[in-house]
Every structure is written in structure tokens, then in C-alpha cells.
N, C-alpha and C positions, 0 to 999 in steps of 0.2 A: 376675409378678416385682415386688418392691416397688422403689420408687425408690432407697432406700438401697443394696440390691444393685446396681442398675445403675449408681450412681455409684462404687462401689468397682472394678466391672469395666472401667469406662471406659480405654481405652487410652491416654489423654492426661492432662495436668495444665494449669493455668491457665498455667504458665509457657512452654507450648508454643504458646500460642494468641496470634496477633498481629492487630491491627487492620487490617483489609483497605485501609485508606488508607496504611499502611506496610508494603509487601511487603518480604520478607527475599529479594529476589532482584534480578538485574540487570534493567535496562529490555529489553523485547523486543517486536520488531516481526516480524510474519509478512508474508513477501513471496511472491506468487503470479505467475508469469510465464506467459501463454498465447500462442496462436499469431497473434495480430494484430499488425500492424506496430507499431513503437515500443519494441522490446527495448532500445534505447539508453537510455530513460528509467529502466528497472529497473537497468540496469548502474550508472548514474550515482548512483541512490539508494542501492544496496548499497555503492557506494564512500564516499559521503557517512557512511551509517550506521556503516560499519567505522571511518572516520577519527573520529567521535563516540564510540566505545567501545559502541554500542548492539547488543546481541545480535540477530542476524537469524535467522530460520527460513525456509528458501526450498524452494519447490516449484515446479517447471519442468515444463511439459507437453511432449509429443513434438513437437506443432507449435511450441511456442515454440523448442526447439532448432533446428529446420529453419530458422526465420525468422532466428534469431539469425546463422547461417551467411551470409545474404544481407545483413544489415545491419551486421554488424561482422567483425573479424578474430578474434574471440576464439572459444576452444574451449569445450567443455562443462565441462572442468576449470577453466578460467580463470574462469568465472562462479560456478562452484559454490566455487571458492576464497575468493570475496569474502564469503561467507555464514558464519555460526558453524556452523549446523546444516543439513543438507540430507536432504530426503525424495524419495522417487520419488512421481510422481502417482497411481499406483494402489495406494499404501500407506494405505487407510484405517484402519489399526491404529495409525497414528502418533499422537504425543502431541497435536497440534494439532487432532485431529479429535475431541477430547473438550472439553467445556466445563470439566472440572477442570482442564486446563491453562490456567496464568495467562500472559497477556500483554498488551500495551497497544495492540493494535490490529493491523489487517491492510490490505495494500495490494495490489491486483491490477493490475498495471503490466506491459503493457497488459492491458486487459480485453476479450476477443473477445465478439462478440454471442452466440456458444453458450454461453460461460461466464455471461455477463449472464442469459441464459434459464434456465440451470440454477439459478443462485441465486434468481432470481425463483420459480421454481416450487418450490423445494426438492428438484429431482430431483439428489441429489448422488451422481454415479457416479465422482467422482475426488476427490483430496485438496484441490485448490484450492476446488470448490464445496463441499465439506463443511466445509472450515475457515472459509469465508464464512459458510455457514449458522449455525455455531457462534457465529461473532462477533456475528452479529445478534441470535441467540437469548439470548446472554448479555449483551447491552447494550453491546458493545464497539464502538470505533471500525471502521468498514469503508469503505475509499476504493476506488472502481472507477474506473480510467483508461480510460473506454470509448473505443475507437477504430474508428471506422467512418465513412464518408461515400459518399453520403448516407444520412440516417436514414430508416428506414421507419415506419409507424405502430406496427408491432410493437415495434422498437427503442425508440420514444420512451416507449410505453407501459409496457414493463419497466422503464425508467430510472425513470420517474414513481413506479412501484410501489415500487421499491426505496428512492427517495429517502423516500417516505412511511414506509417500513419503518425507517429511520434511517441509510442508507448515504449517503456523499457521492459525488456523481456527478461526476466530474472529467475532462473531456475535455482531453487535453494541447493545448489551443490555445496557440499562441504569442504572446506580447507584443512590442511593437516600440518602446515608449516609450522603452527603454534604448538603441536603436540598436545591436542586435546586430551584430557585426562576423565571427562565426563560427557555424557549427552548435553548437559547443561553448555559445556564449552562450545560444542558444535552448534547448538540454537542460537547462543549469544553472537557468534561469529557471522552466521548468516542473517541474523535479524539486524545486527549493526550495519552490515553492508547494504542491506535493503534500505535502511534510513539514510545512509549515505547517498542513495540515488534520489532521495527527497530532500536533500540538502540540510538534513538533520544529522548533527555529530554526536556520537556517544563515545565514552571512553571504555565503555563495558566488555571490550574484547582486545585481544593483542592484534595490532597491525603488522603488516610486512616492513622490515626495516632493514632488508639486505641480508646477505649470508653472514653468518655468524660461525665461530670455530665452538665445538663442543669441548669437552672436557679435554686437557692436554694429553691424557692417557689414550684416549680413543682416537683423537686425531681426525675425526668425522667431521664434515662440513654439513650443517643442517640449514635446509632451505627448500623452496619450490624451484624445480628445474622444468624448463619447457621440452 
């Protein structure tokens, strides 16, 4: 078939083609929640993204739902209600399982060592690991809030492999330079820093601004030191 014939049969025209840097869609973030402890971080991130008007696509594993009951008073309906679109973990036909579905990055919060190993090996037996695998192969942002302690050689090797593959490894380690007064303060700081990694700015936590003097009476210097 000649080129002229092909061009006549093309089902699109140039007016329907847009540059990739100007997407005709809302900003989208994929969120995966696994069974490791730390579901409170995912809840806070979903709440922030909802406040910012960012579209969220949520996948929750069955063990994440079990952990959620221990760590919060929220129901499954409560947390799913924070997301724009919801999927079941076994639905490998979901849009986010394909590289043709455009989004602006994926966060697995928290990320269990099982999911970490699945993503590292490419053994994608559920939608969370498949969507993460797709994010890597498409060159999109992937942040893994790994949650385990202590860490074995296997855990560390999996993290290093995925870091070299392009993922951001983000253990939700709290900071204390802002003198947190509540659990919410600790959660907000970690959630805000995770969103930083996705290029999403939030002013909901105190950022480091250098050493500062405490009250004149104490003469103490407050800040983080290496």
C-alpha cells in the first residue's frame, strides 16, 4: 500500500494531535496501598491530593485493608471515598495496567517487602505491582515508601536495584527539627516530603530553614545536625 493511500486512511488529523508536554487531561497520581504498617500516610496523602484537586487512582491490597482497621477508625468506604477512581487489586485489566494510560507518577504508600520484591523481579501478580512495573518501563515517577525494620540483605538489594532502575526509595522516617507536638505533625511532615518527590508542593508542614536560636534564656540552638 502506498504512502498516499495510508495517509487518506489515517483515523486522525493534525488538529487532534497535541504535544506530550501539554496534556489535555487533569493531573493524575496513582496510589497503591499495601499491607505494611503506615496506612496513615496514604490516608493523609489522599486527603491532600483531594484538597489540591489532583485526580487520584487508588488500589488497595487485601492486607492493606486489614492493616487499616488496626491503625485507623476508617472503613474501606471512607478511604476509597478520598480517591477519584478506585480499582480492585486483582483487576489486571484496569487502565493503569497499561502504558497507554497517561498519569504523572505512582506512589506505593506504604510499600511492603513483598511488593518491593515483586516490582524488582517484574513478577506482577496484582494491579499494584503491575502499575509500578508500567511506571518504570514508561519512565514515569515511582515512589516506594518502604516500611520494614530491621532490613535484611535481600531488602536492601531490592531497594538498590529499583533505585538504579529509576524509582525513589522513601522510607517514612520522621523528622524532629520542627518539634512535632502530635502524631499528625509527624504524618504531615512525611506525607509532604513524599509529595515533594512527585513534584507536588504543599505548605502543610514546617520546612527546614537553617539553624535558629531558641529563647534568649536557654541559649540553645535548635536544628538537625549530621
